Backbone as JSON Lines, residues from 0, in Angstrom:
{"i":0,"aa":"M","n":[-94.27,235.39,20.4],"ca":[-95.21,236.41,20.08],"c":[-96.06,236.72,21.24]}
{"i":1,"aa":"R","n":[-96.3,238.02,21.47],"ca":[-97.07,238.43,22.63],"c":[-98.6,238.17,22.38]}
{"i":2,"aa":"P","n":[-99.27,237.71,23.39],"ca":[-100.63,237.3,23.17],"c":[-101.63,238.34,22.59]}
{"i":3,"aa":"F","n":[-101.48,239.61,22.88],"ca":[-102.44,240.62,22.44],"c":[-102.16,240.92,20.93]}
{"i":4,"aa":"L","n":[-101.03,240.52,20.37],"ca":[-100.85,240.78,18.97],"c":[-101.56,239.71,18.03]}
{"i":5,"aa":"L","n":[-101.74,238.49,18.49],"ca":[-102.38,237.52,17.62],"c":[-103.81,237.93,17.25]}
{"i":6,"aa":"P","n":[-104.69,238.38,18.16],"ca":[-105.98,238.77,17.71],"c":[-105.94,239.95,16.72]}
{"i":7,"aa":"T","n":[-105.05,240.81,16.92],"ca":[-104.9,241.99,16.06],"c":[-104.4,241.57,14.7]}
{"i":8,"aa":"L","n":[-103.51,240.63,14.63],"ca":[-103.03,240.09,13.36],"c":[-104.13,239.32,12.62]}
{"i":9,"aa":"V","n":[-104.93,238.55,13.38],"ca":[-105.99,237.81,12.71],"c":[-107.05,238.77,12.15]}
{"i":10,"aa":"L","n":[-107.42,239.75,12.94],"ca":[-108.39,240.76,12.47],"c":[-107.85,241.47,11.22]}
{"i":11,"aa":"A","n":[-106.58,241.79,11.22],"ca":[-106.02,242.48,10.05],"c":[-106.07,241.66,8.84]}
{"i":12,"aa":"V","n":[-105.79,240.36,8.97],"ca":[-105.78,239.46,7.79],"c":[-107.22,239.2,7.32]}
{"i":13,"aa":"L","n":[-108.14,239.1,8.24],"ca":[-109.55,238.81,7.88],"c":[-110.2,240.04,7.13]}
{"i":14,"aa":"S","n":[-109.65,241.23,7.46],"ca":[-110.25,242.43,6.84],"c":[-109.7,242.71,5.46]}
{"i":15,"aa":"L","n":[-108.73,242.02,5.0],"ca":[-108.14,242.22,3.63],"c":[-109.11,241.67,2.63]}
{"i":16,"aa":"A","n":[-109.3,242.46,1.56],"ca":[-110.14,242.04,0.47],"c":[-109.41,240.95,-0.29]}
{"i":17,"aa":"P","n":[-110.11,239.96,-0.8],"ca":[-109.47,238.97,-1.66],"c":[-108.8,239.63,-2.86]}
{"i":18,"aa":"L","n":[-107.74,238.91,-3.3],"ca":[-107.05,239.46,-4.51],"c":[-108.0,239.56,-5.68]}
{"i":19,"aa":"G","n":[-107.84,240.59,-6.47],"ca":[-108.65,240.77,-7.63],"c":[-110.0,241.44,-7.27]}
{"i":20,"aa":"A","n":[-110.18,241.67,-5.94],"ca":[-111.51,242.31,-5.55],"c":[-111.41,243.84,-5.47]}
{"i":21,"aa":"Q","n":[-110.24,244.4,-5.8],"ca":[-110.14,245.88,-5.76],"c":[-111.11,246.45,-6.82]}
{"i":22,"aa":"T","n":[-111.61,247.6,-6.52],"ca":[-112.53,248.25,-7.35],"c":[-111.76,248.92,-8.53]}
{"i":23,"aa":"A","n":[-112.35,248.83,-9.6],"ca":[-111.75,249.53,-10.86],"c":[-111.85,250.99,-10.69]}
{"i":24,"aa":"P","n":[-110.8,251.72,-11.18],"ca":[-110.85,253.13,-11.07],"c":[-112.15,253.7,-11.76]}
{"i":25,"aa":"A","n":[-112.66,254.73,-11.17],"ca":[-113.9,255.35,-11.65],"c":[-113.64,255.9,-13.07]}
{"i":26,"aa":"S","n":[-114.68,255.79,-13.89],"ca":[-114.57,256.33,-15.21],"c":[-114.57,257.88,-15.16]}
{"i":27,"aa":"P","n":[-114.07,258.54,-16.25],"ca":[-114.1,259.94,-16.21],"c":[-115.55,260.5,-16.05]}
{"i":28,"aa":"E","n":[-116.53,259.86,-16.66],"ca":[-117.84,260.32,-16.56],"c":[-118.38,260.15,-15.12]}
{"i":29,"aa":"A","n":[-117.96,259.12,-14.43],"ca":[-118.3,258.95,-12.96],"c":[-117.63,259.95,-12.13]}
{"i":30,"aa":"K","n":[-116.4,260.3,-12.5],"ca":[-115.67,261.36,-11.68],"c":[-116.33,262.71,-11.97]}
{"i":31,"aa":"L","n":[-116.81,263.0,-13.16],"ca":[-117.53,264.24,-13.39],"c":[-118.85,264.31,-12.54]}
{"i":32,"aa":"A","n":[-119.52,263.2,-12.64],"ca":[-120.82,263.11,-11.82],"c":[-120.48,263.28,-10.29]}
{"i":33,"aa":"A","n":[-119.4,262.7,-9.76],"ca":[-119.09,262.88,-8.39],"c":[-118.75,264.3,-8.07]}
{"i":34,"aa":"L","n":[-118.24,265.04,-9.08],"ca":[-117.94,266.42,-8.92],"c":[-119.1,267.36,-9.15]}
{"i":35,"aa":"G","n":[-120.31,266.73,-9.42],"ca":[-121.48,267.51,-9.69],"c":[-121.51,268.19,-11.0]}
{"i":36,"aa":"I","n":[-120.8,267.65,-11.94],"ca":[-120.64,268.26,-13.2],"c":[-121.44,267.47,-14.27]}
{"i":37,"aa":"T","n":[-122.35,268.21,-15.03],"ca":[-123.02,267.64,-16.19],"c":[-122.5,268.32,-17.41]}
{"i":38,"aa":"L","n":[-122.0,267.57,-18.37],"ca":[-121.49,268.15,-19.57],"c":[-122.61,268.85,-20.37]}
{"i":39,"aa":"P","n":[-122.33,270.07,-20.85],"ca":[-123.36,270.82,-21.61],"c":[-123.47,270.21,-23.05]}
{"i":40,"aa":"S","n":[-124.54,270.57,-23.71],"ca":[-124.67,270.11,-25.15],"c":[-123.63,270.95,-25.95]}
{"i":41,"aa":"V","n":[-123.15,270.31,-27.02],"ca":[-122.12,270.98,-27.88],"c":[-122.8,271.82,-28.91]}
{"i":42,"aa":"K","n":[-122.46,273.04,-28.93],"ca":[-123.08,274.03,-29.79],"c":[-122.2,274.05,-31.09]}
{"i":43,"aa":"P","n":[-122.85,274.35,-32.26],"ca":[-122.1,274.51,-33.5],"c":[-121.19,275.75,-33.5]}
{"i":44,"aa":"P","n":[-120.14,275.74,-34.18],"ca":[-119.23,276.84,-34.22],"c":[-119.97,278.13,-34.8]}
{"i":45,"aa":"I","n":[-119.47,279.23,-34.37],"ca":[-120.02,280.52,-34.81],"c":[-119.31,281.12,-35.96]}
{"i":46,"aa":"A","n":[-118.22,280.43,-36.44],"ca":[-117.41,280.97,-37.55],"c":[-116.98,279.76,-38.44]}
{"i":47,"aa":"N","n":[-116.06,279.99,-39.38],"ca":[-115.68,278.99,-40.31],"c":[-114.58,278.07,-39.76]}
{"i":48,"aa":"Y","n":[-114.93,277.21,-38.85],"ca":[-113.98,276.24,-38.31],"c":[-114.8,275.0,-37.76]}
{"i":49,"aa":"V","n":[-114.06,274.02,-37.39],"ca":[-114.73,272.85,-36.71],"c":[-114.26,272.77,-35.29]}
{"i":50,"aa":"P","n":[-115.06,272.25,-34.41],"ca":[-114.62,272.25,-32.92],"c":[-113.57,271.19,-32.67]}
{"i":51,"aa":"A","n":[-113.35,270.25,-33.47],"ca":[-112.31,269.25,-33.22],"c":[-111.84,268.65,-34.56]}
{"i":52,"aa":"V","n":[-110.61,268.33,-34.67],"ca":[-109.98,267.63,-35.78],"c":[-109.24,266.48,-35.23]}
{"i":53,"aa":"R","n":[-109.53,265.29,-35.81],"ca":[-108.76,264.07,-35.37],"c":[-107.85,263.7,-36.53]}
{"i":54,"aa":"T","n":[-106.63,263.39,-36.16],"ca":[-105.64,262.82,-37.08],"c":[-104.96,261.74,-36.39]}
{"i":55,"aa":"G","n":[-105.21,260.48,-36.86],"ca":[-104.71,259.29,-36.14],"c":[-105.38,259.29,-34.79]}
{"i":56,"aa":"N","n":[-104.53,259.2,-33.77],"ca":[-105.01,259.04,-32.43],"c":[-104.85,260.4,-31.64]}
{"i":57,"aa":"I","n":[-104.69,261.47,-32.38],"ca":[-104.58,262.8,-31.72],"c":[-105.84,263.62,-32.1]}
{"i":58,"aa":"I","n":[-106.37,264.3,-31.14],"ca":[-107.53,265.17,-31.36],"c":[-107.1,266.6,-30.95]}
{"i":59,"aa":"Y","n":[-107.28,267.54,-31.9],"ca":[-107.05,268.93,-31.66],"c":[-108.35,269.65,-31.42]}
{"i":60,"aa":"L","n":[-108.59,270.18,-30.23],"ca":[-109.82,270.86,-30.02],"c":[-109.59,272.3,-30.15]}
{"i":61,"aa":"S","n":[-110.46,273.0,-30.92],"ca":[-110.42,274.37,-31.21],"c":[-110.58,275.16,-29.89]}
{"i":62,"aa":"G","n":[-110.18,276.42,-29.9],"ca":[-110.34,277.26,-28.68],"c":[-111.79,277.33,-28.32]}
{"i":63,"aa":"H","n":[-112.01,277.19,-27.08],"ca":[-113.38,277.41,-26.45],"c":[-113.23,278.62,-25.55]}
{"i":64,"aa":"I","n":[-114.24,279.52,-25.65],"ca":[-114.18,280.7,-24.8],"c":[-115.03,280.38,-23.44]}
{"i":65,"aa":"S","n":[-114.71,281.18,-22.48],"ca":[-115.38,280.98,-21.19],"c":[-116.89,281.35,-21.25]}
{"i":66,"aa":"R","n":[-117.71,280.41,-20.84],"ca":[-119.16,280.54,-20.79],"c":[-119.62,280.0,-19.49]}
{"i":67,"aa":"D","n":[-120.64,280.59,-18.96],"ca":[-121.25,280.05,-17.65],"c":[-122.15,278.83,-18.07]}
{"i":68,"aa":"P","n":[-122.67,278.15,-17.03],"ca":[-123.48,276.98,-17.34],"c":[-124.73,277.31,-18.17]}
{"i":69,"aa":"A","n":[-125.24,278.56,-18.18],"ca":[-126.32,278.94,-18.96],"c":[-125.94,279.22,-20.5]}
{"i":70,"aa":"G","n":[-124.64,279.25,-20.71],"ca":[-124.12,279.53,-22.08],"c":[-123.76,280.98,-22.29]}
{"i":71,"aa":"K","n":[-123.91,281.85,-21.25],"ca":[-123.53,283.3,-21.39],"c":[-122.01,283.38,-21.33]}
{"i":72,"aa":"T","n":[-121.48,284.25,-22.19],"ca":[-120.03,284.41,-22.17],"c":[-119.63,285.14,-20.86]}
{"i":73,"aa":"I","n":[-118.58,284.49,-20.26],"ca":[-117.95,285.14,-19.06],"c":[-116.91,286.14,-19.64]}
{"i":74,"aa":"T","n":[-117.19,287.38,-19.4],"ca":[-116.38,288.42,-19.97],"c":[-115.52,289.25,-19.04]}
{"i":75,"aa":"G","n":[-114.65,289.94,-19.51],"ca":[-113.91,290.86,-18.67],"c":[-112.39,290.63,-18.66]}
{"i":76,"aa":"K","n":[-111.65,291.56,-18.26],"ca":[-110.2,291.42,-18.09],"c":[-109.88,290.89,-16.69]}
{"i":77,"aa":"V","n":[-109.11,289.85,-16.71],"ca":[-108.65,289.33,-15.37],"c":[-107.58,290.26,-14.81]}
{"i":78,"aa":"G","n":[-107.72,290.64,-13.6],"ca":[-106.82,291.58,-12.97],"c":[-107.43,292.97,-12.92]}
{"i":79,"aa":"R","n":[-108.61,293.15,-13.63],"ca":[-109.31,294.39,-13.59],"c":[-110.81,294.16,-13.29]}
{"i":80,"aa":"D","n":[-111.47,293.45,-14.16],"ca":[-112.92,293.16,-13.98],"c":[-113.14,291.87,-13.2]}
{"i":81,"aa":"L","n":[-112.22,290.98,-13.24],"ca":[-112.35,289.7,-12.51],"c":[-110.98,289.5,-11.77]}
{"i":82,"aa":"D","n":[-111.14,288.95,-10.6],"ca":[-109.87,288.54,-9.88],"c":[-109.4,287.22,-10.27]}
{"i":83,"aa":"E","n":[-108.23,286.76,-9.88],"ca":[-107.72,285.48,-10.33],"c":[-108.55,284.27,-9.96]}
{"i":84,"aa":"V","n":[-109.31,284.4,-8.84],"ca":[-110.22,283.24,-8.47],"c":[-111.39,283.13,-9.48]}
{"i":85,"aa":"A","n":[-111.92,284.31,-9.85],"ca":[-113.03,284.28,-10.86],"c":[-112.46,283.93,-12.2]}
{"i":86,"aa":"G","n":[-111.26,284.25,-12.46],"ca":[-110.64,283.85,-13.78],"c":[-110.42,282.33,-13.75]}
{"i":87,"aa":"A","n":[-109.99,281.73,-12.65],"ca":[-109.83,280.32,-12.58],"c":[-111.15,279.6,-12.76]}
{"i":88,"aa":"A","n":[-112.21,280.15,-12.17],"ca":[-113.54,279.57,-12.31],"c":[-113.98,279.58,-13.75]}
{"i":89,"aa":"A","n":[-113.61,280.71,-14.47],"ca":[-113.9,280.74,-15.95],"c":[-113.19,279.75,-16.69]}
{"i":90,"aa":"A","n":[-111.88,279.52,-16.32],"ca":[-111.09,278.51,-16.95],"c":[-111.67,277.09,-16.75]}
{"i":91,"aa":"R","n":[-112.17,276.83,-15.5],"ca":[-112.84,275.53,-15.21],"c":[-114.04,275.36,-16.04]}
{"i":92,"aa":"E","n":[-114.86,276.38,-16.11],"ca":[-116.1,276.29,-16.98],"c":[-115.71,275.95,-18.47]}
{"i":93,"aa":"T","n":[-114.6,276.54,-18.89],"ca":[-114.1,276.37,-20.28],"c":[-113.67,274.88,-20.42]}
{"i":94,"aa":"A","n":[-112.97,274.4,-19.45],"ca":[-112.61,272.99,-19.48],"c":[-113.78,272.04,-19.61]}
{"i":95,"aa":"I","n":[-114.86,272.42,-18.89],"ca":[-116.06,271.52,-18.96],"c":[-116.55,271.56,-20.37]}
{"i":96,"aa":"A","n":[-116.68,272.66,-21.02],"ca":[-117.09,272.73,-22.42],"c":[-116.21,271.97,-23.35]}
{"i":97,"aa":"L","n":[-114.89,272.0,-23.07],"ca":[-113.91,271.26,-23.89],"c":[-114.13,269.77,-23.73]}
{"i":98,"aa":"L","n":[-114.53,269.36,-22.52],"ca":[-114.74,267.91,-22.29],"c":[-116.01,267.51,-22.97]}
{"i":99,"aa":"A","n":[-116.98,268.4,-23.04],"ca":[-118.24,268.07,-23.76],"c":[-117.92,267.87,-25.27]}
{"i":100,"aa":"T","n":[-117.15,268.75,-25.82],"ca":[-116.76,268.66,-27.25],"c":[-115.92,267.34,-27.45]}
{"i":101,"aa":"L","n":[-115.01,267.05,-26.53],"ca":[-114.2,265.89,-26.66],"c":[-115.03,264.62,-26.58]}
{"i":102,"aa":"K","n":[-115.96,264.56,-25.68],"ca":[-116.94,263.39,-25.56],"c":[-117.71,263.28,-26.8]}
{"i":103,"aa":"N","n":[-118.22,264.41,-27.35],"ca":[-118.94,264.37,-28.62],"c":[-118.12,263.78,-29.73]}
{"i":104,"aa":"E","n":[-116.89,264.04,-29.73],"ca":[-115.99,263.55,-30.81],"c":[-115.67,262.06,-30.62]}
{"i":105,"aa":"V","n":[-115.4,261.62,-29.38],"ca":[-114.94,260.24,-29.22],"c":[-116.0,259.28,-28.68]}
{"i":106,"aa":"G","n":[-117.06,259.82,-28.18],"ca":[-118.18,259.02,-27.71],"c":[-118.08,258.57,-26.22]}
{"i":107,"aa":"D","n":[-116.88,258.35,-25.73],"ca":[-116.7,257.95,-24.29],"c":[-115.35,258.48,-23.87]}
{"i":108,"aa":"L","n":[-115.41,259.21,-22.76],"ca":[-114.1,259.74,-22.26],"c":[-113.1,258.7,-21.76]}
{"i":109,"aa":"K","n":[-113.55,257.38,-21.66],"ca":[-112.62,256.39,-21.28],"c":[-111.59,256.15,-22.39]}
{"i":110,"aa":"K","n":[-111.91,256.66,-23.55],"ca":[-110.94,256.48,-24.68],"c":[-109.74,257.43,-24.57]}
{"i":111,"aa":"V","n":[-109.78,258.36,-23.63],"ca":[-108.71,259.32,-23.48],"c":[-107.48,258.59,-22.98]}
{"i":112,"aa":"R","n":[-106.39,258.63,-23.67],"ca":[-105.09,258.1,-23.21],"c":[-104.38,259.13,-22.41]}
{"i":113,"aa":"R","n":[-104.45,260.39,-22.84],"ca":[-103.63,261.43,-22.25],"c":[-104.12,262.78,-22.7]}
{"i":114,"aa":"I","n":[-104.18,263.73,-21.81],"ca":[-104.3,265.13,-22.17],"c":[-102.86,265.56,-22.49]}
{"i":115,"aa":"V","n":[-102.61,265.91,-23.73],"ca":[-101.23,266.12,-24.07],"c":[-100.82,267.57,-23.81]}
{"i":116,"aa":"R","n":[-101.66,268.54,-24.28],"ca":[-101.28,269.95,-24.13],"c":[-102.54,270.76,-23.95]}
{"i":117,"aa":"V","n":[-102.36,271.81,-23.11],"ca":[-103.38,272.85,-22.89],"c":[-102.71,274.19,-23.26]}
{"i":118,"aa":"S","n":[-103.38,274.94,-24.14],"ca":[-102.95,276.24,-24.43],"c":[-104.07,277.21,-23.92]}
{"i":119,"aa":"G","n":[-103.64,278.05,-23.0],"ca":[-104.58,278.94,-22.32],"c":[-104.32,280.41,-22.65]}
{"i":120,"aa":"F","n":[-105.33,281.15,-22.9],"ca":[-105.23,282.57,-23.22],"c":[-106.16,283.35,-22.21]}
{"i":121,"aa":"V","n":[-105.52,284.18,-21.5],"ca":[-106.28,284.99,-20.47],"c":[-106.38,286.4,-20.83]}
{"i":122,"aa":"N","n":[-107.61,286.95,-20.96],"ca":[-107.76,288.33,-21.26],"c":[-107.35,289.17,-20.04]}
{"i":123,"aa":"S","n":[-106.16,289.7,-20.08],"ca":[-105.47,290.24,-18.87],"c":[-105.38,291.72,-18.91]}
{"i":124,"aa":"A","n":[-105.59,292.27,-17.66],"ca":[-105.21,293.69,-17.43],"c":[-103.76,293.83,-17.71]}
{"i":125,"aa":"E","n":[-103.35,295.04,-18.03],"ca":[-101.95,295.3,-18.43],"c":[-100.88,294.78,-17.41]}
{"i":126,"aa":"N","n":[-101.05,294.92,-16.22],"ca":[-100.08,294.48,-15.22],"c":[-100.36,293.1,-14.61]}
{"i":127,"aa":"F","n":[-101.39,292.42,-15.1],"ca":[-101.73,291.16,-14.46],"c":[-100.73,290.01,-14.89]}
{"i":128,"aa":"T","n":[-100.19,289.31,-13.97],"ca":[-99.16,288.29,-14.22],"c":[-99.46,286.91,-13.7]}
{"i":129,"aa":"K","n":[-100.66,286.67,-13.27],"ca":[-101.03,285.37,-12.65],"c":[-101.79,284.44,-13.6]}
{"i":130,"aa":"Q","n":[-101.47,284.53,-14.89],"ca":[-102.1,283.65,-15.82],"c":[-102.01,282.19,-15.43]}
{"i":131,"aa":"P","n":[-100.87,281.73,-15.0],"ca":[-100.86,280.25,-14.58],"c":[-101.81,279.89,-13.49]}
{"i":132,"aa":"T","n":[-102.0,280.84,-12.58],"ca":[-103.06,280.54,-11.5],"c":[-104.45,280.46,-12.12]}
{"i":133,"aa":"V","n":[-104.72,281.36,-13.07],"ca":[-106.07,281.29,-13.71],"c":[-106.16,279.98,-14.47]}
{"i":134,"aa":"M","n":[-105.14,279.53,-15.17],"ca":[-105.2,278.24,-15.94],"c":[-105.32,277.04,-15.1]}
{"i":135,"aa":"N","n":[-104.92,277.16,-13.85],"ca":[-105.07,276.0,-12.92],"c":[-106.54,275.6,-12.8]}
{"i":136,"aa":"G","n":[-107.48,276.57,-12.99],"ca":[-108.86,276.14,-13.03],"c":[-109.13,275.1,-13.96]}
{"i":137,"aa":"C","n":[-108.59,275.11,-15.16],"ca":[-108.7,274.1,-16.17],"c":[-107.82,272.88,-15.78]}
{"i":138,"aa":"S","n":[-106.55,273.12,-15.56],"ca":[-105.63,271.97,-15.29],"c":[-106.08,271.13,-14.1]}
{"i":139,"aa":"D","n":[-106.59,271.71,-13.04],"ca":[-106.96,270.99,-11.81],"c":[-108.16,270.05,-12.15]}
{"i":140,"aa":"L","n":[-109.06,270.61,-13.0],"ca":[-110.21,269.79,-13.33],"c":[-109.84,268.62,-14.19]}
{"i":141,"aa":"L","n":[-108.95,268.85,-15.2],"ca":[-108.49,267.74,-16.08],"c":[-107.79,266.68,-15.18]}
{"i":142,"aa":"V","n":[-107.02,267.03,-14.26],"ca":[-106.39,266.0,-13.39],"c":[-107.41,265.36,-12.47]}
{"i":143,"aa":"A","n":[-108.41,266.02,-11.95],"ca":[-109.42,265.5,-11.16],"c":[-110.22,264.39,-11.94]}
{"i":144,"aa":"V","n":[-110.44,264.67,-13.25],"ca":[-111.27,263.74,-14.06],"c":[-110.44,262.59,-14.57]}
{"i":145,"aa":"F","n":[-109.17,262.83,-15.0],"ca":[-108.41,261.8,-15.7],"c":[-107.21,261.27,-14.89]}
{"i":146,"aa":"G","n":[-107.02,261.85,-13.66],"ca":[-105.8,261.43,-12.89],"c":[-104.55,261.76,-13.61]}
{"i":147,"aa":"D","n":[-103.57,260.86,-13.53],"ca":[-102.28,261.09,-14.23],"c":[-102.38,261.3,-15.73]}
{"i":148,"aa":"K","n":[-103.41,260.73,-16.36],"ca":[-103.6,260.93,-17.79],"c":[-104.05,262.36,-18.05]}
{"i":149,"aa":"G","n":[-104.44,263.07,-17.05],"ca":[-104.79,264.48,-17.22],"c":[-103.69,265.48,-17.06]}
{"i":150,"aa":"R","n":[-102.53,264.99,-16.63],"ca":[-101.41,265.89,-16.51],"c":[-100.86,266.21,-17.87]}
{"i":151,"aa":"H","n":[-100.53,267.43,-18.11],"ca":[-100.27,267.88,-19.47],"c":[-99.16,268.98,-19.53]}
{"i":152,"aa":"A","n":[-98.67,269.16,-20.73],"ca":[-97.83,270.35,-21.04],"c":[-98.77,271.51,-21.17]}
{"i":153,"aa":"R","n":[-98.28,272.7,-20.83],"ca":[-99.3,273.88,-20.86],"c":[-98.58,275.14,-21.06]}
{"i":154,"aa":"S","n":[-99.3,276.02,-21.76],"ca":[-98.87,277.49,-21.78],"c":[-100.04,278.3,-21.26]}
{"i":155,"aa":"A","n":[-99.75,279.35,-20.54],"ca":[-100.75,280.31,-20.0],"c":[-100.31,281.71,-20.4]}
{"i":156,"aa":"L","n":[-101.02,282.25,-21.34],"ca":[-100.56,283.53,-21.96],"c":[-101.6,284.65,-21.58]}
{"i":157,"aa":"G","n":[-101.11,285.78,-21.3],"ca":[-101.95,286.97,-21.22],"c":[-102.11,287.62,-22.55]}
{"i":158,"aa":"V","n":[-103.34,287.99,-22.87],"ca":[-103.58,288.64,-24.17],"c":[-104.41,289.91,-23.95]}
{"i":159,"aa":"A","n":[-104.4,290.78,-24.96],"ca":[-105.12,292.15,-24.84],"c":[-106.56,291.92,-24.98]}
{"i":160,"aa":"S","n":[-107.08,290.97,-25.73],"ca":[-108.45,290.78,-25.9],"c":[-108.73,289.4,-26.48]}
{"i":161,"aa":"L","n":[-110.02,288.92,-26.34],"ca":[-110.47,287.65,-26.84],"c":[-111.82,287.79,-27.54]}
{"i":162,"aa":"P","n":[-112.16,286.96,-28.31],"ca":[-113.46,286.97,-28.97],"c":[-114.62,287.17,-27.96]}
{"i":163,"aa":"L","n":[-115.56,288.09,-28.36],"ca":[-116.78,288.42,-27.55],"c":[-116.43,288.95,-26.13]}
{"i":164,"aa":"G","n":[-115.11,289.38,-25.96],"ca":[-114.71,289.95,-24.71],"c":[-114.51,288.91,-23.62]}
{"i":165,"aa":"A","n":[-114.45,287.6,-24.09],"ca":[-114.28,286.49,-23.04],"c":[-113.07,286.7,-22.21]}
{"i":166,"aa":"A","n":[-113.21,286.19,-20.99],"ca":[-112.17,286.23,-20.03],"c":[-111.05,285.23,-20.34]}
{"i":167,"aa":"V","n":[-111.44,284.11,-20.85],"ca":[-110.49,282.95,-21.13],"c":[-110.82,282.29,-22.39]}
{"i":168,"aa":"E","n":[-109.8,281.82,-23.05],"ca":[-109.99,280.84,-24.24],"c":[-108.88,279.76,-24.11]}
{"i":169,"aa":"I","n":[-109.43,278.55,-24.29],"ca":[-108.52,277.43,-24.08],"c":[-108.56,276.46,-25.23]}
{"i":170,"aa":"E","n":[-107.51,275.86,-25.65],"ca":[-107.34,274.82,-26.71],"c":[-106.72,273.53,-26.03]}
{"i":171,"aa":"L","n":[-107.13,272.37,-26.52],"ca":[-106.59,271.17,-26.02],"c":[-106.02,270.3,-27.18]}
{"i":172,"aa":"I","n":[-104.97,269.49,-26.87],"ca":[-104.56,268.43,-27.74],"c":[-104.66,267.17,-26.87]}
{"i":173,"aa":"V","n":[-105.3,266.12,-27.38],"ca":[-105.65,264.97,-26.6],"c":[-105.26,263.72,-27.4]}
{"i":174,"aa":"E","n":[-104.59,262.71,-26.75],"ca":[-104.35,261.44,-27.31],"c":[-105.45,260.5,-26.94]}
{"i":175,"aa":"V","n":[-106.02,259.78,-27.86],"ca":[-107.17,258.85,-27.66],"c":[-106.84,257.49,-28.21]}
{"i":176,"aa":"D","n":[-107.62,256.5,-27.77],"ca":[-107.6,255.14,-28.32],"c":[-108.22,255.11,-29.7]}
C-alpha cells in the first residue's frame, strides 16, 4: 500500500456514520414546509357532493378547481388567456388544495401509500395541445412531496370550459394505510 493512501482511507472510514444512524426520510408535511407550502383550510363544497370518499384503503378526491392562495379562482383558457407556465402554476395550486383535503380526510399525510391516479382537466384554447405540460405542475409537486409514492397514472385532457371559468380541475385517487 502506498503511504499517502493510508491516511485517506482512515479519514474515509472515520467519516462514515454508524449503521442505523441514517436519517429517516422527511415526512410529507416536512417536505411541504421545506417547499414553503402551507396547506389551506378545507372549504365546504359549493354543490351537492363530498370532497372525498373513502372505500377501504382507497380515497377518491372530488375535482378541485384552480384557486390562488387567497382562494380566488384562477380563471381563463390556457393557450389564450394563460400560457402553459401559468397553467402549470394553476395545476400546482390545485394540487396543494387537494393535499389539504387529503390531510383533512386521513389526518396525516404519512398515511399515504401511493398516489394512484391523477385526472386533470385543462380549460384549453381550441388549438392548445400542451395539457400534459400544464398537468406537470400537479405531478411534479406530488413527486416532490411523496417521492416514488407520488408517481401515478395520469390523464391530461383539454376541455371547452370548467366550473367558474377555472383554468384547471384535478381529481385524485389515493391509496392510504
